[in-house]
MIGU-218628 format. One line per field, with one value per residue (C-alpha): x, y, z. Coordinates in pm, 1 decimal, padded with zeros to 6 digits. Layout:
N
east [X ...]
north [Y ...]
up [Z ...]
END
This chain:
104
east [-01144.1 -00975.1 -01058.0 -00995.1 -00971.7 -00948.7 -00708.9 -00831.3 -00610.7 -00814.7 -00728.3 -00941.0 -00846.3 -00967.0 -01112.8 -00809.1 -00570.5 -00295.5 -00213.1 -00390.0 -00252.4 -00077.3 00185.4 00222.5 00422.7 00211.2 00404.5 00223.2 00411.5 00235.6 00337.5 00278.2 00373.2 00597.5 00501.8 00613.8 00444.2 00551.4 00384.6 00330.9 -00020.4 -00129.3 -00450.8 -00598.1 -00749.0 -00749.9 -00964.8 -01335.6 -01395.1 -01205.4 -01397.6 -01728.4 -01620.8 -01516.5 -01769.9 -01843.5 -01922.1 -01594.0 -01379.3 -01326.9 -01254.5 -01067.9 -01020.6 -00791.9 -00834.2 -00600.8 -00470.2 -00632.0 -00495.8 -00560.7 -00534.7 -00533.5 -00725.2 -00517.8 -00263.8 -00121.5 00059.5 00133.5 00048.8 00264.4 00187.7 00416.1 00411.0 00683.1 00598.2 00866.7 00737.5 00790.8 00451.4 00151.6 -00088.5 -00462.3 -00449.9 -00656.4 -00666.7 -00508.1 -00578.9 -00624.0 -00946.8 -00936.8 -01268.1 -01381.8 -01456.2 -01744.3]
north [-00058.1 00247.0 00311.6 00233.9 -00125.7 -00288.1 -00579.9 -00848.1 -01131.5 -01438.1 -01761.7 -02072.2 -02311.0 -02623.7 -02555.7 -02697.5 -02434.3 -02398.0 -02024.2 -01706.0 -01501.4 -01556.1 -01317.3 -01283.4 -01073.0 -00934.0 -00799.8 -00600.5 -00536.1 -00316.7 -00217.0 00104.2 00289.0 00059.4 00042.7 -00209.0 -00221.6 -00473.8 -00496.9 -00727.1 -00854.5 -00990.8 -01191.1 -01230.1 -01575.4 -01653.4 -01375.2 -01416.5 -01138.1 -01329.8 -01649.2 -01467.0 -01338.0 -01685.9 -01875.7 -02242.6 -02560.0 -02751.8 -02473.3 -02110.3 -01823.3 -01508.4 -01192.3 -00891.4 -00572.5 -00276.9 -00183.6 00033.6 00049.0 00305.3 00118.6 00258.8 00092.0 -00191.0 -00186.5 -00529.3 -00667.7 -00953.7 -01017.1 -01257.2 -01390.0 -01582.9 -01651.0 -01544.6 -01785.3 -01994.6 -02327.0 -02406.6 -02576.3 -02436.7 -02717.1 -02694.3 -02404.2 -02524.4 -02214.7 -01873.3 -01607.9 -01251.9 -01082.2 -00750.9 -00566.1 -00234.8 00045.1 00264.2]
up [-00552.0 -00398.4 -00035.3 00329.9 00450.8 00795.0 00838.9 01081.6 01207.6 01300.6 01482.7 01533.4 01815.3 01989.5 02335.8 02514.2 02377.0 02644.1 02610.2 02717.9 02428.8 02097.5 01962.1 01586.2 01344.2 01060.6 00762.1 00493.9 00168.9 -00087.2 -00439.3 -00639.0 -00420.9 -00221.6 00144.5 00406.9 00745.8 01009.6 01349.4 01643.8 01703.9 02041.6 02035.2 02384.5 02423.7 02794.2 02935.3 03000.6 02746.4 02476.8 02544.8 02519.0 02175.3 02060.4 01850.9 01806.9 01996.0 01971.4 01828.2 01926.7 01690.0 01793.5 01593.7 01629.4 01426.1 01464.4 01121.7 00856.9 00503.0 00234.0 -00096.4 -00446.1 -00729.2 -00879.1 -00595.7 -00510.3 -00211.3 00025.2 00387.7 00589.5 00936.2 01164.9 01536.6 01778.5 02058.4 02226.6 02091.4 01725.1 01689.4 01876.6 01968.1 01896.1 01648.4 01356.3 01132.7 01114.5 00857.7 00747.0 00649.9 00463.0 00465.9 00325.3 00573.0 00471.8]
END
């Protein structure tokens, strides 16, 4: 459906996650018309504010929303996420994903 959409990046971690923030590259590639948008996302996880937003008993969930897309009906695309942290494998991250939601 044509309209405006928010793009949320979400991470779920175990409580013993060793970093205060996670840096990701988010790449949006849309077709018809072609549009490529690449940005850096910083998800704050170590602050008291971030922990109060986290949900769960044994896991914590963090969300970052800063991108709005205007999509045309039938438009297709891809979203890629990859981390740019110094370690190849980040311990205690259990899930990472994208949520696209309509803005009314």
